[in-house]
N, CA, C and O atoms as CSV, one atom per row, in Angstrom:
chain,resi,resn,atom,element,x,y,z
A,1,MET,N,N,25.431,14.322,-21.081
A,1,MET,CA,C,26.143,13.379,-19.865
A,1,MET,C,C,24.876,13.071,-19.060
A,1,MET,O,O,23.967,13.888,-18.914
A,2,LYS,N,N,24.881,11.805,-18.536
A,2,LYS,CA,C,23.814,11.455,-17.546
A,2,LYS,C,C,24.540,11.650,-16.253
A,2,LYS,O,O,25.727,11.585,-15.934
A,3,ARG,N,N,23.172,11.969,-15.469
A,3,ARG,CA,C,23.590,12.153,-14.194
A,3,ARG,C,C,23.530,10.886,-13.333
A,3,ARG,O,O,22.966,9.839,-13.652
A,4,ALA,N,N,24.238,11.148,-12.117
A,4,ALA,CA,C,24.360,9.903,-11.109
A,4,ALA,C,C,23.141,9.359,-10.891
A,4,ALA,O,O,23.049,8.135,-10.804
A,5,SER,N,N,22.025,10.172,-10.771
A,5,SER,CA,C,20.727,9.682,-10.443
A,5,SER,C,C,19.696,9.202,-11.480
A,5,SER,O,O,18.506,8.931,-11.319
A,6,ASP,N,N,20.482,9.164,-12.617
A,6,ASP,CA,C,19.941,8.299,-13.856
A,6,ASP,C,C,20.241,7.066,-13.723
A,6,ASP,O,O,19.607,6.261,-14.406
A,7,LYS,N,N,21.213,6.613,-12.875
A,7,LYS,CA,C,21.985,5.166,-13.070
A,7,LYS,C,C,21.184,4.529,-11.857
A,7,LYS,O,O,21.289,3.304,-11.817
A,8,GLN,N,N,20.359,5.132,-10.798
A,8,GLN,CA,C,19.763,4.401,-9.647
A,8,GLN,C,C,18.445,3.620,-10.422
A,8,GLN,O,O,17.728,3.909,-11.381
A,9,LEU,N,N,18.528,2.500,-9.491
A,9,LEU,CA,C,17.290,1.723,-9.652
A,9,LEU,C,C,16.027,2.234,-8.982
A,9,LEU,O,O,16.032,2.356,-7.757
A,10,ARG,N,N,15.074,2.505,-9.603
A,10,ARG,CA,C,13.818,3.124,-9.083
A,10,ARG,C,C,12.978,1.880,-9.154
A,10,ARG,O,O,13.161,0.963,-9.955
A,11,VAL,N,N,12.108,1.934,-8.306
A,11,VAL,CA,C,11.181,0.908,-8.274
A,11,VAL,C,C,9.820,1.336,-7.462
A,11,VAL,O,O,9.934,2.038,-6.458
A,12,ALA,N,N,8.512,0.896,-7.921
A,12,ALA,CA,C,7.397,1.101,-7.116
A,12,ALA,C,C,6.911,0.700,-6.147
A,12,ALA,O,O,6.608,-0.492,-6.105
A,13,CYS,N,N,6.636,1.651,-4.893
A,13,CYS,CA,C,6.469,1.020,-3.787
A,13,CYS,C,C,5.270,0.461,-3.783
A,13,CYS,O,O,4.326,1.134,-4.197
A,14,PRO,N,N,5.048,-0.912,-3.308
A,14,PRO,CA,C,4.159,-1.690,-3.128
A,14,PRO,C,C,2.864,-1.193,-2.379
A,14,PRO,O,O,1.763,-1.706,-2.581
A,15,GLY,N,N,3.092,-0.098,-1.450
A,15,GLY,CA,C,2.018,0.326,-0.790
A,15,GLY,C,C,1.089,1.183,-1.292
A,15,GLY,O,O,-0.132,1.139,-1.138
A,16,CYS,N,N,1.934,2.194,-2.081
A,16,CYS,CA,C,1.244,3.394,-2.655
A,16,CYS,C,C,1.466,3.548,-4.027
A,16,CYS,O,O,0.801,4.299,-4.740
A,17,GLY,N,N,2.503,2.763,-4.452
A,17,GLY,CA,C,3.248,2.971,-5.895
A,17,GLY,C,C,3.550,4.217,-6.188
A,17,GLY,O,O,3.026,4.643,-7.217
A,18,ALA,N,N,4.381,5.088,-5.476
A,18,ALA,CA,C,5.131,6.059,-5.886
A,18,ALA,C,C,6.471,5.584,-6.133
A,18,ALA,O,O,6.596,4.361,-6.067
A,19,GLU,N,N,7.576,6.308,-6.420
A,19,GLU,CA,C,8.686,6.071,-7.256
A,19,GLU,C,C,9.543,6.118,-5.845
A,19,GLU,O,O,9.492,7.041,-5.033
A,20,VAL,N,N,10.397,4.840,-5.725
A,20,VAL,CA,C,11.422,4.808,-4.691
A,20,VAL,C,C,12.582,4.299,-5.522
A,20,VAL,O,O,12.645,3.544,-6.492
A,21,VAL,N,N,13.681,5.117,-4.655
A,21,VAL,CA,C,15.062,4.891,-5.096
A,21,VAL,C,C,15.783,3.745,-4.218
A,21,VAL,O,O,15.942,3.874,-3.005
A,22,TRP,N,N,16.272,2.425,-5.065
A,22,TRP,CA,C,16.669,1.243,-4.500
A,22,TRP,C,C,18.027,1.686,-4.129
A,22,TRP,O,O,18.928,1.869,-4.947
A,23,GLU,N,N,18.135,1.862,-2.761
A,23,GLU,CA,C,19.787,2.161,-2.133
A,23,GLU,C,C,19.679,1.731,-0.790
A,23,GLU,O,O,18.586,1.510,-0.270
A,24,ALA,N,N,20.742,1.603,-0.212
A,24,ALA,CA,C,21.083,1.345,1.268
A,24,ALA,C,C,20.559,2.299,2.177
A,24,ALA,O,O,19.933,2.004,3.195
A,25,ARG,N,N,20.861,3.607,1.739
A,25,ARG,CA,C,20.137,4.720,2.782
A,25,ARG,C,C,18.774,4.558,2.901
A,25,ARG,O,O,18.245,4.833,3.978
A,26,ASN,N,N,17.908,4.028,1.678
A,26,ASN,CA,C,16.485,4.008,2.211
A,26,ASN,C,C,16.243,2.668,2.813
A,26,ASN,O,O,16.198,1.585,2.229
A,27,LYS,N,N,16.065,2.980,4.348
A,27,LYS,CA,C,15.827,2.000,5.387
A,27,LYS,C,C,14.410,1.228,5.085
A,27,LYS,O,O,14.145,0.143,5.605
A,28,TYR,N,N,13.544,1.907,4.196
A,28,TYR,CA,C,12.205,1.138,4.241
A,28,TYR,C,C,12.089,0.633,3.078
A,28,TYR,O,O,10.975,0.207,2.775
A,29,ARG,N,N,13.219,0.529,2.071
A,29,ARG,CA,C,12.950,-0.212,0.778
A,29,ARG,C,C,12.490,-1.593,0.986
A,29,ARG,O,O,12.955,-2.267,1.905
A,30,PRO,N,N,11.668,-2.012,0.242
A,30,PRO,CA,C,11.264,-1.373,-1.245
A,30,PRO,C,C,10.020,-0.332,-1.065
A,30,PRO,O,O,9.454,0.099,-2.069
A,31,PHE,N,N,9.590,0.081,0.315
A,31,PHE,CA,C,8.441,1.026,0.479
A,31,PHE,C,C,9.066,2.393,0.550
A,31,PHE,O,O,10.217,2.681,0.880
A,32,CYS,N,N,7.976,3.260,0.136
A,32,CYS,CA,C,8.567,4.816,0.309
A,32,CYS,C,C,8.795,5.446,1.676
A,32,CYS,O,O,9.622,6.302,1.988
A,33,SER,N,N,7.870,4.828,2.430
A,33,SER,CA,C,8.155,5.232,3.961
A,33,SER,C,C,7.616,4.368,5.021
A,33,SER,O,O,7.079,3.350,4.586
A,34,GLU,N,N,7.616,4.510,6.330
A,34,GLU,CA,C,7.600,3.602,7.648
A,34,GLU,C,C,6.119,3.379,7.255
A,34,GLU,O,O,5.780,2.199,7.171
A,35,ARG,N,N,5.247,4.256,7.018
A,35,ARG,CA,C,3.824,4.098,6.998
A,35,ARG,C,C,3.588,2.903,6.067
A,35,ARG,O,O,2.869,1.949,6.363
A,36,CYS,N,N,4.217,3.031,4.990
A,36,CYS,CA,C,3.702,2.056,3.745
A,36,CYS,C,C,4.225,0.586,4.201
A,36,CYS,O,O,3.553,-0.437,4.067
A,37,ARG,N,N,5.661,0.645,4.815
A,37,ARG,CA,C,5.909,-0.603,5.522
A,37,ARG,C,C,5.107,-1.504,6.480
A,37,ARG,O,O,5.030,-2.725,6.613
A,38,LEU,N,N,4.449,-0.286,7.197
A,38,LEU,CA,C,3.737,-1.065,8.474
A,38,LEU,C,C,2.621,-1.137,7.805
A,38,LEU,O,O,2.150,-2.207,8.193
A,39,MET,N,N,1.786,-0.624,6.938
A,39,MET,CA,C,0.563,-1.039,6.424
A,39,MET,C,C,0.558,-2.500,5.666
A,39,MET,O,O,-0.377,-3.299,5.716
A,40,ASP,N,N,1.784,-2.683,4.959
A,40,ASP,CA,C,1.965,-4.006,4.406
A,40,ASP,C,C,2.185,-5.147,5.456
A,40,ASP,O,O,1.702,-6.274,5.348
A,41,LEU,N,N,2.974,-4.714,6.483
A,41,LEU,CA,C,2.977,-5.744,7.626
A,41,LEU,C,C,1.625,-6.212,8.281
A,41,LEU,O,O,1.346,-7.362,8.620
A,42,GLY,N,N,0.735,-4.932,8.404
A,42,GLY,CA,C,-0.633,-5.327,8.936
A,42,GLY,C,C,-1.297,-6.111,8.117
A,42,GLY,O,O,-1.994,-7.023,8.562
A,43,GLN,N,N,-1.192,-5.901,6.969
A,43,GLN,CA,C,-2.170,-6.758,5.636
A,43,GLN,C,C,-1.283,-8.426,5.995
A,43,GLN,O,O,-1.968,-9.408,6.278
A,44,TRP,N,N,-0.311,-8.485,5.951
A,44,TRP,CA,C,0.182,-10.316,6.464
A,44,TRP,C,C,-0.144,-10.483,7.876
A,44,TRP,O,O,-0.682,-11.540,8.205
A,45,ALA,N,N,0.058,-9.755,8.602
A,45,ALA,CA,C,-0.458,-10.243,10.067
A,45,ALA,C,C,-2.200,-10.262,10.386
A,45,ALA,O,O,-2.677,-10.796,11.387
A,46,ALA,N,N,-2.861,-9.699,9.520
A,46,ALA,CA,C,-4.329,-9.898,9.028
A,46,ALA,C,C,-4.484,-11.096,8.436
A,46,ALA,O,O,-5.584,-11.645,8.478
A,47,GLU,N,N,-3.404,-11.683,7.793
A,47,GLU,CA,C,-3.709,-12.775,6.763
A,47,GLU,C,C,-4.567,-12.569,5.688
A,47,GLU,O,O,-5.384,-13.388,5.267
A,48,ARG,N,N,-4.305,-11.148,5.140
A,48,ARG,CA,C,-4.818,-10.881,3.884
A,48,ARG,C,C,-3.789,-11.254,2.720
A,48,ARG,O,O,-4.206,-11.390,1.570
A,49,TYR,N,N,-2.795,-11.374,2.952
A,49,TYR,CA,C,-1.833,-11.928,1.828
A,49,TYR,C,C,-1.572,-13.202,2.051
A,49,TYR,O,O,-2.009,-13.519,3.158
A,50,ARG,N,N,-0.960,-14.242,1.396
A,50,ARG,CA,C,-0.863,-15.474,1.627
A,50,ARG,C,C,0.215,-16.067,0.431
A,50,ARG,O,O,0.041,-15.862,-0.770
A,51,VAL,N,N,1.106,-16.669,0.873
A,51,VAL,CA,C,2.142,-17.434,-0.168
A,51,VAL,C,C,1.476,-18.634,-0.831
A,51,VAL,O,O,1.071,-19.591,-0.171
A,52,ALA,N,N,1.363,-18.542,-2.328
A,52,ALA,CA,C,0.858,-19.767,-3.011
A,52,ALA,C,C,1.371,-21.056,-2.792
A,52,ALA,O,O,2.563,-21.293,-2.991
A,53,GLY,N,N,0.585,-21.907,-2.403
A,53,GLY,CA,C,1.042,-23.440,-2.437
A,53,GLY,C,C,-0.091,-24.430,-1.537
A,53,GLY,O,O,-1.069,-24.060,-0.888
A,54,GLU,N,N,0.369,-25.629,-1.735
A,54,GLU,CA,C,-0.514,-26.590,-0.848
A,54,GLU,C,C,-0.561,-26.064,0.586
A,54,GLU,O,O,0.300,-25.489,1.252
A,55,PRO,N,N,-1.861,-26.439,0.880
A,55,PRO,CA,C,-1.907,-26.313,2.686
A,55,PRO,C,C,-1.322,-27.474,3.421
A,55,PRO,O,O,-1.363,-28.665,3.116
A,56,VAL,N,N,-0.748,-26.870,4.491
A,56,VAL,CA,C,-0.152,-27.747,5.120
A,56,VAL,C,C,-0.868,-28.242,6.439
A,56,VAL,O,O,-1.166,-27.486,7.364
A,57,GLU,N,N,-1.091,-29.512,6.417
A,57,GLU,CA,C,-1.635,-30.115,7.583
A,57,GLU,C,C,-1.080,-30.124,8.718
A,57,GLU,O,O,0.068,-30.556,8.814
A,58,GLN,N,N,-1.812,-29.619,9.900
A,58,GLN,CA,C,-0.983,-29.402,11.282
A,58,GLN,C,C,-1.613,-30.607,12.353
A,58,GLN,O,O,-2.815,-30.779,12.558
A,59,GLU,N,N,-0.871,-31.128,12.768
A,59,GLU,CA,C,-0.977,-32.047,13.502
A,59,GLU,C,C,-1.981,-31.555,14.805
A,59,GLU,O,O,-2.042,-30.336,14.963
A,60,PRO,N,N,-2.738,-32.373,15.708
A,60,PRO,CA,C,-3.598,-31.522,17.142
A,60,PRO,C,C,-2.617,-31.392,17.864
A,60,PRO,O,O,-1.684,-32.187,17.750
A,61,ALA,N,N,-2.577,-30.314,18.827
A,61,ALA,CA,C,-1.796,-29.819,19.619
A,61,ALA,C,C,-1.512,-30.897,20.553
A,61,ALA,O,O,-0.311,-31.089,20.744
A,62,ASP,N,N,-2.431,-31.749,21.267
A,62,ASP,CA,C,-1.974,-33.162,21.921
A,62,ASP,C,C,-1.088,-33.827,21.315
A,62,ASP,O,O,-0.025,-34.017,21.905
A,63,VAL,N,N,-1.261,-34.309,20.109
A,63,VAL,CA,C,0.019,-35.350,19.329
A,63,VAL,C,C,1.044,-34.382,19.322
A,63,VAL,O,O,1.996,-34.936,19.871
A,64,ALA,N,N,1.443,-32.983,18.929
A,64,ALA,CA,C,2.363,-32.370,18.841
A,64,ALA,C,C,3.197,-32.236,20.023
A,64,ALA,O,O,4.414,-32.076,19.937
A,65,ALA,N,N,2.566,-32.298,21.133
A,65,ALA,CA,C,2.817,-32.221,22.441
A,65,ALA,C,C,3.565,-33.409,22.969
A,65,ALA,O,O,4.455,-33.348,23.817
A,66,GLY,N,N,3.033,-34.704,22.275
A,66,GLY,CA,C,3.307,-35.773,22.622
A,66,GLY,C,C,2.690,-36.378,23.792
A,66,GLY,O,O,3.217,-37.224,24.515
A,67,LYS,N,N,1.443,-35.836,23.929
A,67,LYS,CA,C,0.567,-36.604,25.037
A,67,LYS,C,C,-0.285,-37.630,24.535
A,67,LYS,O,O,-0.829,-37.637,23.431
A,68,ASP,N,N,-0.370,-38.607,25.540
A,68,ASP,CA,C,-1.413,-39.549,24.740
A,68,ASP,C,C,-2.469,-39.464,25.592
A,68,ASP,O,O,-2.380,-39.009,26.733
A,69,GLU,N,N,-3.620,-39.943,25.017
A,69,GLU,CA,C,-5.103,-39.902,25.865
A,69,GLU,C,C,-5.244,-41.357,26.704
A,69,GLU,O,O,-6.237,-41.575,27.399
């Protein structure tokens, strides 16, 4: 007989690799803890992670604001 816990989806925490049960009660999913979640956020904020794709050209600030020289 299988236990209810055998049916739960388990994933590896992207931060530390610990096994995490994927369920609504886990407010940090897919992370195992608030610490791992915040460490990941810090990596994004420091621009250590990037989404693959073509670079986006940005208009100079004066053009974007509609100012003429």
